[in-house]
C-alpha positions in Angstrom: 4.8 -5.4 12.1 4.6 -5.4 15.4 0.2 -6.0 16.3 -0.2 -3.4 18.8 1.1 -0.7 16.7 -1.0 -2.2 13.7 -4.2 -2.2 15.9 -3.5 1.8 16.4 -3.0 2.6 12.9 -5.9 3.9 10.2 -5.8 5.3 6.7 -5.0 9.2 7.0 -7.5 9.9 4.6 -10.1 7.2 5.3 -9.9 6.4 8.6 -10.6 2.7 7.6 -8.3 0.2 9.8 -5.0 -0.9 8.2 -3.6 -4.8 7.6 -0.3 -5.9 6.3 -0.8 -6.6 2.8 -0.4 -10.2 2.0 2.1 -12.0 -0.3 -0.2 -12.4 -3.3 -1.0 -8.3 -3.2 2.4 -7.3 -2.7 3.4 -9.5 -5.8 0.8 -8.0 -8.2 1.7 -4.2 -7.0 5.6 -5.1 -7.7 4.6 -6.4 -10.8 2.9 -2.9 -11.9 5.3 -1.2 -10.2 8.2 -2.6 -12.5 6.0 -2.3 -15.4 6.1 1.4 -14.9 2.1 1.6 -14.0 2.2 2.8 -10.6 2.1 6.5 -9.2 1.1 7.8 -6.0 -1.4 10.1 -4.9 1.0 13.0 -5.7 1.0 11.9 -9.4 4.9 10.7 -8.4 5.7 7.3 -10.3 6.5 4.7 -7.7 9.7 3.2 -9.2 10.8 1.1 -6.1 9.5 -2.2 -5.3 7.8 -2.6 -2.0 9.1 -5.2 0.5 6.2 -4.4 3.1 3.1 -2.5 2.7 -0.2 -1.8 4.7 -3.5 -2.1 2.9 -7.1 -0.3 4.0 -9.5 -2.5 5.0 -11.5 -1.8 1.6 -8.3 -2.9 -0.5 -8.7 0.5 -2.2 -5.2 2.0 -0.9 -1.8 1.0 0.4 0.9 2.5 1.9 4.6 1.3 1.9 6.8 0.5 4.7 10.1 1.4 5.2 12.6 -0.2 7.0 9.6 -1.3 9.3 8.4 2.5 9.7 4.8 2.9 8.0 5.2 5.6 5.5 1.0 7.3 6.6 1.5 10.5 3.9 -2.0 11.2 1.9 0.1 11.9 -0.8 2.2 8.9 -1.2 -0.5 6.6 -0.8 -0.9 3.9 -3.6 -4.4 3.5 -5.3 -4.7 -0.5 -5.9 -7.2 0.5 -8.7 -4.2 1.1 -10.7 -2.9 -3.0 -10.4 -5.0 -4.9 -12.9 -4.3 -8.2 -11.2 -4.8 -6.8 -7.6 -6.5 -9.5 -5.3 -10.0 -8.0 -3.8 -9.7 -10.6 -0.9 
């Protein structure tokens, strides 16, 4: 993801800065998705694994990135509390 774009982005709900979700977090999230344990904020299941994602500074919310484009819709946010082994740092 382009660093200049990343510097401009923020969570639409909390206005926290966003960062690229690292490999450990992405793997933990994808394991939970594969197990059918992850729902988006609109209560729809997240059925597809994520190839790239952004995470809020407090690491409580994840937004997927589709074809290099961040999907920053509050209703499509994923709460990390659903993922038992999501890394806190």
